[in-house]
C-alpha positions, 0 to 999 in steps of 0.5 A, spaced: 980 355 205 981 355 212 977 362 214 974 364 220 969 369 218 965 370 212 962 376 210 957 376 205 954 383 203 947 383 199 944 389 195 938 391 199 934 394 193 935 387 189 928 383 189 928 377 194 935 379 197 932 378 204 930 371 203 937 369 200 940 372 206 935 367 210 937 361 205 945 363 206 944 363 213 941 356 214 946 353 209 951 356 213 950 353 219 953 347 217 960 350 216 965 351 221 966 359 220 962 365 223 958 367 217 956 375 217 950 376 212 948 384 211 943 387 207 946 394 204 944 399 200 951 401 198 955 394 197 959 397 191 962 403 195 963 398 201 967 393 197 971 399 193 977 399 198 976 392 201 981 386 201 980 379 198 973 381 195 969 375 191 965 378 186 963 378 179 962 386 178 968 388 174 968 395 177 969 392 184 974 388 181 978 393 178 978 398 184 978 393 190 985 392 194 985 385 192 980 379 190 979 372 190 977 368 184 973 363 188 969 360 182 975 358 179 977 355 186 970 351 186 971 349 179 978 346 180 976 343 187 970 340 183 974 337 178 979 334 183 973 331 187 970 328 180 977 325 178 977 321 185 970 318 184 972 315 177 
């Protein structure tokens, strides 16, 4: 998607969020963008007024400035890649 920076907000109180942060950081080393991963106790309120939000939380989707249906893009890209293999 030609992004220069990706901000990932993880709910700090959720079990294993620290380990997930480490795993994402490790995988993210292979990509050509800056990866900013933060643990936050108030992710919902942080995302409330942001643009280009990617989440499955309907409350945030209803209130953020704009959002991206990233899952649809992944599925579409995967379908195109699969078709090319055949």
